[in-house]
N, CA, C and O atoms as a Tinker XYZ file with bonds, in Angstrom:
   332  protein
     1  N    -37.918000  152.071000  -50.152000    73     2
     2  CA   -37.903000  150.821000  -50.869000    64     1     3
     3  C    -36.390000  150.245000  -50.730000    63     2     4     5
     4  O    -36.185000  149.034000  -50.654000    81     3
     5  N    -35.474000  151.092000  -50.706000    73     3     6
     6  CA   -33.935000  150.542000  -50.260000    64     5     7
     7  C    -33.836000  150.188000  -48.889000    63     6     8     9
     8  O    -33.213000  149.198000  -48.507000    81     7
     9  N    -34.425000  150.956000  -48.157000    73     7    10
    10  CA   -34.769000  150.463000  -46.686000    64     9    11
    11  C    -35.083000  149.240000  -46.369000    63    10    12    13
    12  O    -34.426000  148.522000  -45.615000    81    11
    13  N    -36.249000  148.903000  -47.009000    73    11    14
    14  CA   -36.750000  147.554000  -46.769000    64    13    15
    15  C    -35.865000  146.591000  -47.314000    63    14    16    17
    16  O    -35.624000  145.593000  -46.635000    81    15
    17  N    -35.274000  146.745000  -48.572000    73    15    18
    18  CA   -34.344000  145.815000  -49.081000    64    17    19
    19  C    -33.083000  145.584000  -48.195000    63    18    20    21
    20  O    -32.620000  144.451000  -48.062000    81    19
    21  N    -32.525000  146.691000  -47.580000    73    19    22
    22  CA   -31.365000  146.561000  -46.804000    64    21    23
    23  C    -31.808000  146.030000  -45.405000    63    22    24    25
    24  O    -30.888000  145.489000  -44.792000    81    23
    25  N    -33.072000  146.066000  -44.730000    73    23    26
    26  CA   -33.289000  145.528000  -43.762000    64    25    27
    27  C    -33.567000  143.992000  -43.931000    63    26    28    29
    28  O    -33.196000  143.248000  -43.023000    81    27
    29  N    -34.125000  143.527000  -44.910000    73    27    30
    30  CA   -34.184000  142.120000  -45.327000    64    29    31
    31  C    -32.932000  141.552000  -45.564000    63    30    32    33
    32  O    -32.618000  140.439000  -45.144000    81    31
    33  N    -32.227000  142.256000  -46.204000    73    31    34
    34  CA   -30.704000  141.604000  -46.278000    64    33    35
    35  C    -29.895000  141.315000  -45.116000    63    34    36    37
    36  O    -29.224000  140.292000  -44.983000    81    35
    37  N    -29.991000  142.324000  -44.222000    73    35    38
    38  CA   -29.599000  142.487000  -42.995000    64    37    39
    39  C    -29.993000  141.202000  -42.134000    63    38    40    41
    40  O    -29.209000  140.426000  -41.589000    81    39
    41  N    -31.478000  141.150000  -42.137000    73    39    42
    42  CA   -31.940000  140.056000  -41.518000    64    41    43
    43  C    -31.554000  138.495000  -42.010000    63    42    44    45
    44  O    -31.336000  137.570000  -41.227000    81    43
    45  N    -31.517000  138.401000  -43.481000    73    43    46
    46  CA   -31.013000  137.191000  -44.095000    64    45    47
    47  C    -29.560000  136.999000  -43.780000    63    46    48    49
    48  O    -29.222000  135.817000  -43.708000    81    47
    49  N    -28.591000  137.926000  -43.569000    73    47    50
    50  CA   -27.242000  137.989000  -43.296000    64    49    51
    51  C    -27.033000  137.401000  -41.847000    63    50    52    53
    52  O    -26.255000  136.467000  -41.656000    81    51
    53  N    -27.789000  138.011000  -40.794000    73    51    54
    54  CA   -27.718000  137.572000  -39.679000    64    53    55
    55  C    -28.261000  135.963000  -39.501000    63    54    56    57
    56  O    -27.692000  135.213000  -38.707000    81    55
    57  N    -29.149000  135.620000  -40.130000    73    55    58
    58  CA   -29.614000  134.325000  -40.275000    64    57    59
    59  C    -28.637000  133.122000  -40.608000    63    58    60    61
    60  O    -28.595000  132.010000  -40.082000    81    59
    61  N    -27.749000  133.730000  -41.780000    73    59    62
    62  CA   -26.880000  133.008000  -42.347000    64    61    63
    63  C    -25.764000  132.984000  -41.272000    63    62    64    65
    64  O    -25.127000  131.945000  -41.099000    81    63
    65  N    -25.540000  133.961000  -40.634000    73    63    66
    66  CA   -24.448000  133.940000  -39.651000    64    65    67
    67  C    -24.684000  132.947000  -38.555000    63    66    68    69
    68  O    -23.794000  132.229000  -38.098000    81    67
    69  N    -25.937000  132.945000  -38.156000    73    67    70
    70  CA   -26.630000  132.238000  -36.944000    64    69    71
    71  C    -26.320000  130.571000  -37.496000    63    70    72    73
    72  O    -25.735000  129.764000  -36.775000    81    71
    73  N    -26.789000  130.254000  -38.801000    73    71    74
    74  CA   -26.741000  128.836000  -39.391000    64    73    75
    75  C    -25.345000  128.427000  -39.176000    63    74    76    77
    76  O    -25.051000  127.452000  -38.484000    81    75
    77  N    -24.370000  129.275000  -39.849000    73    75    78
    78  CA   -22.927000  129.037000  -39.976000    64    77    79
    79  C    -22.469000  128.679000  -38.525000    63    78    80    81
    80  O    -21.825000  127.661000  -38.272000    81    79
    81  N    -22.828000  129.539000  -37.658000    73    79    82
    82  CA   -22.086000  129.344000  -36.180000    64    81    83
    83  C    -22.636000  128.078000  -35.618000    63    82    84    85
    84  O    -21.960000  127.397000  -34.847000    81    83
    85  N    -23.902000  127.724000  -35.999000    73    83    86
    86  CA   -24.562000  126.455000  -35.398000    64    85    87
    87  C    -23.682000  125.312000  -36.126000    63    86    88    89
    88  O    -23.128000  124.412000  -35.495000    81    87
    89  N    -23.630000  125.428000  -37.262000    73    87    90
    90  CA   -22.905000  124.222000  -38.126000    64    89    91
    91  C    -21.502000  124.077000  -37.573000    63    90    92    93
    92  O    -21.040000  122.939000  -37.498000    81    91
    93  N    -20.787000  125.102000  -37.183000    73    91    94
    94  CA   -19.321000  125.018000  -36.869000    64    93    95
    95  C    -19.508000  124.160000  -35.328000    63    94    96    97
    96  O    -18.955000  123.095000  -35.054000    81    95
    97  N    -20.414000  124.921000  -34.457000    73    95    98
    98  CA   -20.365000  124.187000  -33.113000    64    97    99
    99  C    -20.741000  122.534000  -33.278000    63    98   100   101
   100  O    -20.162000  121.794000  -32.483000    81    99
   101  N    -21.454000  122.050000  -34.028000    73    99   102
   102  CA   -22.138000  121.056000  -34.213000    64   101   103
   103  C    -21.442000  119.942000  -35.040000    63   102   104   105
   104  O    -21.929000  118.818000  -35.160000    81   103
   105  N    -20.336000  120.308000  -35.572000    73   103   106
   106  CA   -19.476000  119.780000  -36.506000    64   105   107
   107  C    -18.801000  118.378000  -35.703000    63   106   108   109
   108  O    -18.774000  117.275000  -36.250000    81   107
   109  N    -18.357000  118.594000  -34.547000    73   107   110
   110  CA   -17.647000  117.349000  -33.607000    64   109   111
   111  C    -18.976000  116.262000  -33.517000    63   110   112   113
   112  O    -18.801000  115.067000  -33.751000    81   111
   113  N    -20.116000  116.728000  -33.208000    73   111   114
   114  CA   -21.135000  115.846000  -33.003000    64   113   115
   115  C    -21.491000  114.976000  -34.297000    63   114   116   117
   116  O    -21.579000  113.749000  -34.302000    81   115
   117  N    -21.668000  115.765000  -35.320000    73   115   118
   118  CA   -21.954000  114.978000  -36.631000    64   117   119
   119  C    -20.782000  114.109000  -37.094000    63   118   120   121
   120  O    -21.017000  113.031000  -37.640000    81   119
   121  N    -19.486000  114.549000  -36.892000    73   119   122
   122  CA   -18.267000  113.831000  -36.885000    64   121   123
   123  C    -18.320000  112.574000  -36.186000    63   122   124   125
   124  O    -17.975000  111.545000  -36.768000    81   123
   125  N    -18.778000  112.555000  -34.815000    73   123   126
   126  CA   -18.695000  111.470000  -33.972000    64   125   127
   127  C    -20.222000  110.712000  -34.592000    63   126   128   129
   128  O    -20.198000  109.501000  -34.376000    81   127
   129  N    -20.976000  110.986000  -35.008000    73   127   130
   130  CA   -22.255000  110.237000  -35.312000    64   129   131
   131  C    -21.820000  109.452000  -36.773000    63   130   132   133
   132  O    -22.137000  108.287000  -37.011000    81   131
   133  N    -21.151000  110.187000  -37.559000    73   131   134
   134  CA   -20.704000  109.629000  -38.816000    64   133   135
   135  C    -19.742000  108.280000  -38.576000    63   134   136   137
   136  O    -19.922000  107.208000  -39.153000    81   135
   137  N    -18.639000  108.565000  -37.564000    73   135   138
   138  CA   -17.743000  107.387000  -37.237000    64   137   139
   139  C    -18.534000  106.261000  -36.684000    63   138   140   141
   140  O    -18.354000  105.157000  -37.198000    81   139
   141  N    -19.424000  106.382000  -35.668000    73   139   142
   142  CA   -20.249000  105.507000  -34.919000    64   141   143
   143  C    -21.085000  104.699000  -35.956000    63   142   144   145
   144  O    -21.031000  103.472000  -35.882000    81   143
   145  N    -21.869000  105.295000  -36.935000    73   143   146
   146  CA   -22.611000  104.726000  -37.806000    64   145   147
   147  C    -21.857000  103.800000  -38.904000    63   146   148   149
   148  O    -22.370000  102.817000  -39.439000    81   147
   149  N    -20.523000  104.299000  -39.150000    73   147   150
   150  CA   -19.588000  103.496000  -39.972000    64   149   151
   151  C    -19.302000  102.096000  -39.170000    63   150   152   153
   152  O    -19.390000  100.980000  -39.682000    81   151
   153  N    -18.991000  102.337000  -37.990000    73   151   154
   154  CA   -18.750000  101.109000  -37.022000    64   153   155
   155  C    -19.861000  100.243000  -36.909000    63   154   156   157
   156  O    -19.648000   99.033000  -36.837000    81   155
   157  N    -21.362000  100.814000  -36.876000    73   155   158
   158  CA   -22.263000   99.953000  -36.807000    64   157   159
   159  C    -22.478000   99.198000  -38.095000    63   158   160   161
   160  O    -22.991000   98.079000  -38.125000    81   159
   161  N    -22.066000   99.851000  -39.147000    73   159   162
   162  CA   -22.350000   99.135000  -40.512000    64   161   163
   163  C    -21.507000   97.952000  -40.393000    63   162   164   165
   164  O    -21.885000   96.824000  -40.709000    81   163
   165  N    -20.180000   98.283000  -39.858000    73   163   166
   166  CA   -19.225000   97.210000  -40.085000    64   165   167
   167  C    -19.715000   96.033000  -39.248000    63   166   168   169
   168  O    -19.662000   94.873000  -39.659000    81   167
   169  N    -20.208000   96.395000  -38.023000    73   167   170
   170  CA   -20.665000   95.199000  -36.998000    64   169   171
   171  C    -21.896000   94.404000  -37.558000    63   170   172   173
   172  O    -22.043000   93.196000  -37.375000    81   171
   173  N    -22.801000   95.231000  -38.287000    73   171   174
   174  CA   -24.010000   94.717000  -38.788000    64   173   175
   175  C    -23.630000   93.785000  -39.959000    63   174   176   177
   176  O    -24.317000   92.776000  -40.124000    81   175
   177  N    -22.607000   94.035000  -40.773000    73   175   178
   178  CA   -22.217000   93.268000  -41.764000    64   177   179
   179  C    -21.611000   92.050000  -41.318000    63   178   180   181
   180  O    -21.970000   91.007000  -41.864000    81   179
   181  N    -20.707000   92.016000  -40.370000    73   179   182
   182  CA   -20.081000   90.869000  -39.656000    64   181   183
   183  C    -21.189000   90.100000  -39.104000    63   182   184   185
   184  O    -21.116000   88.874000  -39.192000    81   183
   185  N    -22.287000   90.676000  -38.504000    73   183   186
   186  CA   -23.229000   89.674000  -37.970000    64   185   187
   187  C    -23.938000   88.912000  -38.976000    63   186   188   189
   188  O    -24.093000   87.699000  -38.832000    81   187
   189  N    -24.417000   89.590000  -40.070000    73   187   190
   190  CA   -25.007000   88.942000  -41.251000    64   189   191
   191  C    -24.077000   87.792000  -41.659000    63   190   192   193
   192  O    -24.569000   86.665000  -41.716000    81   191
   193  N    -22.959000   87.942000  -41.909000    73   191   194
   194  CA   -22.113000   86.822000  -42.411000    64   193   195
   195  C    -22.067000   85.800000  -41.205000    63   194   196   197
   196  O    -21.996000   84.604000  -41.487000    81   195
   197  N    -22.097000   86.143000  -40.047000    73   195   198
   198  CA   -21.854000   85.037000  -39.034000    64   197   199
   199  C    -23.267000   84.373000  -38.866000    63   198   200   201
   200  O    -23.308000   83.170000  -38.605000    81   199
   201  N    -24.402000   85.078000  -38.999000    73   199   202
   202  CA   -25.676000   84.400000  -39.216000    64   201   203
   203  C    -25.821000   83.480000  -40.309000    63   202   204   205
   204  O    -26.228000   82.330000  -40.145000    81   203
   205  N    -25.529000   83.914000  -41.309000    73   203   206
   206  CA   -25.424000   83.005000  -42.728000    64   205   207
   207  C    -24.476000   81.801000  -42.361000    63   206   208   209
   208  O    -24.860000   80.656000  -42.599000    81   207
   209  N    -23.460000   81.993000  -41.886000    73   207   210
   210  CA   -22.584000   80.829000  -41.667000    64   209   211
   211  C    -23.247000   79.882000  -40.986000    63   210   212   213
   212  O    -23.405000   78.716000  -41.347000    81   211
   213  N    -23.757000   80.543000  -39.692000    73   211   214
   214  CA   -24.544000   79.522000  -38.584000    64   213   215
   215  C    -25.541000   78.648000  -39.439000    63   214   216   217
   216  O    -25.464000   77.421000  -39.507000    81   215
   217  N    -26.546000   79.468000  -40.122000    73   215   218
   218  CA   -27.763000   78.952000  -40.776000    64   217   219
   219  C    -27.156000   77.651000  -41.925000    63   218   220   221
   220  O    -27.786000   76.613000  -42.128000    81   219
   221  N    -26.012000   77.940000  -42.489000    73   219   222
   222  CA   -25.552000   76.979000  -43.364000    64   221   223
   223  C    -25.069000   75.787000  -42.533000    63   222   224   225
   224  O    -25.378000   74.679000  -42.971000    81   223
   225  N    -24.385000   75.842000  -41.439000    73   223   226
   226  CA   -24.024000   74.678000  -40.832000    64   225   227
   227  C    -25.159000   73.950000  -40.118000    63   226   228   229
   228  O    -25.175000   72.725000  -40.004000    81   227
   229  N    -26.171000   74.809000  -39.610000    73   227   230
   230  CA   -27.457000   74.285000  -39.072000    64   229   231
   231  C    -28.284000   73.537000  -40.110000    63   230   232   233
   232  O    -28.940000   72.562000  -39.744000    81   231
   233  N    -28.294000   73.916000  -41.336000    73   231   234
   234  CA   -28.770000   73.133000  -42.452000    64   233   235
   235  C    -28.130000   71.929000  -42.842000    63   234   236   237
   236  O    -28.810000   70.977000  -43.226000    81   235
   237  N    -26.494000   71.851000  -42.766000    73   235   238
   238  CA   -25.701000   70.640000  -42.917000    64   237   239
   239  C    -26.256000   69.406000  -41.723000    63   238   240   241
   240  O    -26.290000   68.184000  -41.869000    81   239
   241  N    -26.643000   70.212000  -40.569000    73   239   242
   242  CA   -26.915000   69.112000  -39.372000    64   241   243
   243  C    -28.297000   68.550000  -39.500000    63   242   244   245
   244  O    -28.573000   67.385000  -39.214000    81   243
   245  N    -29.263000   69.551000  -40.004000    73   243   246
   246  CA   -30.644000   69.072000  -40.446000    64   245   247
   247  C    -30.501000   68.252000  -41.501000    63   246   248   249
   248  O    -31.197000   67.240000  -41.423000    81   247
   249  N    -29.691000   68.369000  -42.660000    73   247   250
   250  CA   -29.732000   67.387000  -43.588000    64   249   251
   251  C    -29.233000   66.211000  -43.268000    63   250   252   253
   252  O    -29.754000   65.214000  -43.768000    81   251
   253  N    -28.149000   66.078000  -42.392000    73   251   254
   254  CA   -27.378000   64.585000  -42.102000    64   253   255
   255  C    -28.662000   64.120000  -40.987000    63   254   256   257
   256  O    -28.913000   62.921000  -41.108000    81   255
   257  N    -29.364000   64.696000  -40.123000    73   255   258
   258  CA   -30.575000   64.169000  -39.483000    64   257   259
   259  C    -31.382000   63.502000  -40.089000    63   258   260   261
   260  O    -31.684000   62.355000  -39.758000    81   259
   261  N    -31.997000   64.293000  -41.357000    73   259   262
   262  CA   -33.094000   63.761000  -42.015000    64   261   263
   263  C    -32.557000   62.471000  -42.786000    63   262   264   265
   264  O    -33.221000   61.435000  -42.787000    81   263
   265  N    -31.347000   62.568000  -43.434000    73   263   266
   266  CA   -30.851000   61.411000  -44.305000    64   265   267
   267  C    -30.729000   60.232000  -43.322000    63   266   268   269
   268  O    -31.388000   59.203000  -43.468000    81   267
   269  N    -29.824000   60.433000  -42.274000    73   267   270
   270  CA   -29.746000   59.272000  -41.411000    64   269   271
   271  C    -30.890000   58.609000  -40.855000    63   270   272   273
   272  O    -30.887000   57.386000  -40.718000    81   271
   273  N    -31.798000   59.270000  -40.547000    73   271   274
   274  CA   -33.031000   58.999000  -39.823000    64   273   275
   275  C    -33.809000   58.004000  -41.002000    63   274   276   277
   276  O    -34.274000   56.883000  -40.791000    81   275
   277  N    -33.807000   58.617000  -42.062000    73   275   278
   278  CA   -34.638000   57.917000  -43.108000    64   277   279
   279  C    -33.758000   56.569000  -43.580000    63   278   280   281
   280  O    -34.388000   55.575000  -43.942000    81   279
   281  N    -32.417000   56.553000  -43.572000    73   279   282
   282  CA   -31.881000   55.219000  -43.744000    64   281   283
   283  C    -31.885000   54.111000  -42.727000    63   282   284   285
   284  O    -31.970000   52.933000  -43.073000    81   283
   285  N    -31.788000   54.506000  -41.412000    73   283   286
   286  CA   -31.929000   53.802000  -40.299000    64   285   287
   287  C    -33.260000   53.116000  -40.327000    63   286   288   289
   288  O    -33.367000   51.908000  -40.111000    81   287
   289  N    -34.354000   53.963000  -40.616000    73   287   290
   290  CA   -35.758000   53.653000  -40.541000    64   289   291
   291  C    -35.699000   52.467000  -41.780000    63   290   292   293
   292  O    -36.032000   51.332000  -41.437000    81   291
   293  N    -35.336000   52.658000  -43.041000    73   291   294
   294  CA   -35.086000   51.864000  -44.119000    64   293   295
   295  C    -34.704000   50.560000  -43.876000    63   294   296   297
   296  O    -35.330000   49.589000  -44.302000    81   295
   297  N    -33.441000   50.483000  -43.033000    73   295   298
   298  CA   -32.768000   49.355000  -42.714000    64   297   299
   299  C    -33.582000   48.482000  -41.555000    63   298   300   301
   300  O    -33.671000   47.257000  -41.645000    81   299
   301  N    -34.156000   49.223000  -40.476000    73   299   302
   302  CA   -34.828000   48.573000  -39.528000    64   301   303
   303  C    -36.031000   47.882000  -40.200000    63   302   304   305
   304  O    -36.320000   46.713000  -39.944000    81   303
   305  N    -36.730000   48.657000  -41.080000    73   303   306
   306  CA   -37.830000   47.957000  -41.577000    64   305   307
   307  C    -37.537000   46.666000  -42.609000    63   306   308   309
   308  O    -38.305000   45.723000  -42.800000    81   307
   309  N    -36.269000   46.867000  -43.199000    73   307   310
   310  CA   -35.894000   45.659000  -44.040000    64   309   311
   311  C    -35.555000   44.454000  -43.055000    63   310   312   313
   312  O    -35.844000   43.312000  -43.415000    81   311
   313  N    -34.949000   44.677000  -41.819000    73   311   314
   314  CA   -34.563000   43.851000  -40.930000    64   313   315
   315  C    -36.000000   43.301000  -40.088000    63   314   316   317
   316  O    -35.980000   42.288000  -39.389000    81   315
   317  N    -36.838000   43.880000  -40.224000    73   315   318
   318  CA   -38.292000   43.467000  -39.441000    64   317   319
   319  C    -38.370000   44.064000  -38.021000    63   318   320   321
   320  O    -39.083000   43.618000  -37.121000    81   319
   321  N    -37.617000   45.039000  -37.940000    73   319   322
   322  CA   -37.688000   45.559000  -36.357000    64   321   323
   323  C    -38.946000   46.144000  -36.143000    63   322   324   325
   324  O    -39.366000   46.140000  -34.986000    81   323
   325  N    -39.647000   46.658000  -37.051000    73   323   326
   326  CA   -40.906000   47.396000  -36.792000    64   325   327
   327  C    -42.199000   46.623000  -36.913000    63   326   328   329
   328  O    -43.285000   47.203000  -36.940000    81   327
   329  N    -42.074000   45.268000  -36.989000    73   327   330
   330  CA   -43.371000   44.274000  -37.295000    64   329   331
   331  C    -44.229000   44.280000  -36.160000    63   330   332
   332  O    -45.261000   43.609000  -36.162000    81   331
């Protein structure tokens, strides 16, 4: 019975050592991944703010076009241009 437990503990210890070894060797890759993910988040945030600013400016242009067209049409109708 003790031989079975010792064999299982030895196998588990070997597995643990393998996992730790893999983690140590992959640390630089994970560090690079985390750094790049942070940069991506920053760029996406900047992109969202830029798109929002663009859409606000575009909305102002659309509002200006809508309002000016309506006023010009109203003034032209009053003047009899579209008779």
